Structures are given as C-alpha cells and as structure tokens.
C-alpha positions, 0 to 999 in steps of 0.5 A: 124306112122312108115313111119313117123319115118323112114322118120325123121330118113332117114333125120336125117341120111341125115343131119348127112352125109352132116354135116360129108361130110362138116366138115371132109374136113374142119378139113383136110384143117384146119390141112393142113393149121395149119401143113403149117403155123407151118413149116413156123414159124419154118422155119422163126426161123431157118432163124432168128437164122442162121441171128443172128449166121452170124451177131455174127460171123461177130461182133466177127471177127470185134472185134478181128480185131479191138483189134488186130489193137490196139495191133499192133499200141500200140506195134509199138510205145512201141518198139520205146519208151519202157518206155512210155507204161503208156502214150501210154495206156492212150492216146490210150485206150479212142479211143477203150474203148467200146470194149477194157477194159485193155491194159497191158504189161508183161515182159519177166519173166511173171511179169505184168510191165504195166496196163492201169487200174492204177499204179501197187502197187505190182508186179503180177506174170502171168508166169503161164497164157496161154497167156503168155506161148504161146508167151514165148514157140514160140519165134520169131512167131508174132501171135495173141493168143486169150485165153479162158475166165479167171478171171483177177488178176488185174482187177477181171473180166472174160475176154478174153485175146488177146495177142501179143509178142512185139518182142526183137530188138536193141530198146527194151531190153528184151522180153515182152508181150501185152494184151487186155481185151475185154469187152462184147459188144451188137450187133445189131439184126436188120439187116439180113445178107447173107454169112459167114465171111471169 
C-alpha cells in the first residue's frame, strides 16, 4: 500500500512536471508574442501620427500659399484702382471662400476702410493690432505676416490674420494693408506621405 501511494505520488509529480515543462515555455512564448504585437501596434500608431503631422503641415503650407496668392492678386488690382476694394473683394472671395473668410483693407493710420463681410457702418480702429503694426514699423518690406489667433472686432470670430502691405506708389496715395481670415478646414487623413514640406 505504501508502494502504491508512492507510485501514485511519483506519477502525480511526473504529470505536474510535464505540465510545467509544457506551460512555462508556452507562457514565455505567449508573453513574447504579446510584447511583439504591442510594439507593432505602438510603431503603427507612431507612423500614423507622423503621417498625420506631415499631412497637416503640407495642408497648412498649401493654405498659406493659397491665401497669399489671393492677397497679392487683390493687392495688384487695388493698386490700379484704390476705390474698387468692395468690388474686387466681392468678385475674388467666392473663388477662395472655402479657406478665406474675410478680405479687409486697413489705411495708413490703422482704420479699417474696407471689408468683404459688409459695408462698414462705423469706423474700426485696428492700429493696436500686431498685423497692422508689423507693416507700419517695417516700411517698404513686402513680406507676408501670419498673426497669432485673435478675436475679430468686425467678425467676432477667432481667426488668424495673413497680411501684406499695399505699397505706396503714384497710383495709390496713402499706405494701406490687406488681410485675410482663414477658416478652419478639414484635411484628409486617408493619405500616407513621406518627407516634409520645404
């Protein structure tokens, strides 16, 4: 009877040893596989985030170039006919209105003298705004300025101002500014890109 118990105990130990010999490597393999899968998912998430960042950067560059082209186009016509701002803004803006929310003209003293939103019921002083001061303080420099987000005094909407000076010449007495307000615009996240915008 003692031998029988001893044999049963030995058989039980063999079964336990066999189970441990099988389960421990299986758990180790499963743990390694899960860790590898986790690393793959993390890497895929990093790649997706990088692709989205690159796509967003390209989108922002594209929108800024697009708006700057509009600013320069309207400015060129405005220099030829300074009194035609409202007409120019109303004819040009519809082509760009998915990205540009407002075209405006500021005179040399900082007063808003034209806006594509509506006729101005009252004068609006913008002389304290950075997008005005940067051009006033850097006379003769024709550079695009991109502002921090600000709350519009006429539109009441938070926006980013893109401005260029309208350079004074014999056809356009005085010194004026031009601005455009960008609307937020969704970007497609279904494309993969490689490389950054230059």
